[in-house]
C-alpha positions as CSV (number, residue, x, y, z in Angstrom):
1,M,-229.4,82.2,102.0
2,P,-232.3,80.2,100.4
3,A,-231.7,76.5,99.8
4,V,-232.2,76.8,96.0
5,E,-229.2,79.2,95.9
6,V,-227.0,76.8,98.0
7,I,-228.0,73.8,95.8
8,T,-227.4,75.6,92.5
9,T,-224.1,77.1,93.7
10,V,-222.7,73.7,94.8
11,A,-223.9,72.2,91.5
12,V,-222.2,74.9,89.4
13,H,-219.0,74.3,91.4
14,L,-219.2,70.6,90.7
15,M,-219.9,71.2,87.0
16,S,-216.9,73.6,86.7
17,A,-214.5,71.1,88.5
18,A,-215.8,68.2,86.3
19,A,-215.3,70.2,83.1
20,V,-211.7,70.9,84.1
21,K,-211.1,67.2,84.9
22,C,-212.7,66.2,81.6
23,G,-210.1,68.4,79.8
24,L,-212.6,71.0,78.7
25,A,-211.0,74.0,80.4
26,E,-208.2,76.2,79.4
27,G,-205.5,73.7,80.6
28,G,-207.0,71.0,78.4
29,E,-205.1,67.7,78.5
30,A,-202.8,68.9,81.2
31,D,-205.7,69.1,83.7
32,K,-207.5,66.0,82.4
33,D,-208.1,63.3,85.1
34,L,-211.1,61.1,84.2
35,D,-211.0,59.3,87.6
36,E,-211.6,62.6,89.3
37,A,-214.1,63.7,86.7
38,R,-216.1,60.5,87.3
39,K,-216.4,61.2,91.0
40,L,-217.4,64.8,90.4
41,I,-220.0,63.9,87.8
42,T,-221.5,61.2,90.0
43,A,-221.7,63.6,93.0
44,L,-223.3,66.2,90.7
45,A,-225.8,63.6,89.4
46,G,-226.8,62.7,92.9
47,L,-227.2,66.3,94.0
48,V,-229.3,67.2,90.9
49,T,-231.5,64.1,91.1
50,A,-232.1,64.5,94.8
51,G,-232.4,68.3,94.8
52,A,-234.6,68.8,91.6
53,P,-237.9,68.2,93.4
54,E,-236.9,70.7,96.0
55,I,-235.8,73.5,93.7
56,S,-238.4,73.4,90.9
57,N,-238.0,72.5,87.3
58,F,-237.1,76.2,86.5
59,H,-233.8,75.8,88.4
60,A,-233.3,72.0,87.9
61,A,-233.6,72.0,84.1
62,P,-230.4,73.8,83.3
63,L,-228.5,71.7,85.9
64,R,-229.8,68.6,84.2
65,D,-228.6,69.9,80.8
66,G,-225.2,70.7,82.2
67,L,-225.0,67.3,83.8
68,R,-225.9,65.5,80.6
69,S,-223.3,67.6,78.7
70,L,-220.6,66.6,81.1
71,Q,-221.7,62.9,81.0
72,L,-221.4,63.0,77.2
73,A,-218.0,64.9,77.3
74,F,-216.7,62.2,79.7
75,R,-217.9,59.4,77.4
76,E,-216.1,61.2,74.5
77,A,-212.9,61.7,76.4
78,S,-212.7,58.1,77.5
79,V,-210.4,55.8,75.6
80,V,-212.6,52.8,76.5
81,P,-216.1,54.2,77.0
82,D,-218.3,52.7,79.8
83,E,-221.3,50.6,78.8
84,P,-224.6,52.6,78.7
85,G,-225.9,52.9,82.2
86,T,-222.5,52.5,83.9
87,G,-221.0,55.9,83.1
88,P,-220.5,58.5,85.8
89,G,-223.8,59.4,87.4
90,E,-225.9,57.1,85.3
91,K,-227.0,55.1,88.3
92,F,-229.0,58.3,89.1
93,T,-229.9,59.6,85.7
94,G,-230.2,56.4,83.6
95,P,-228.1,55.8,80.5
96,V,-226.8,58.7,78.5
97,Y,-226.5,58.4,74.8
98,G,-224.6,60.7,72.4
């Protein structure tokens, strides 16, 4: 299996799990766990940031878009939002603004 497939598959799994923990899936609030979501989004940000040069912009661009959407969803779901630059994964991506 080519590396690009492994990297994108893992990224999609992290995205899916983070979306569930942000309360964006079918279970909604029942599955929401922002502590878990933070960990998953940070891991995704690290993978996408480190893997992007290896998998080309063609594959990395949609992963970056999905990551940004999750970072924004996390910020929206938080009762007390993190300061810009301190949200999940932002140490890898830089600050994310809505």
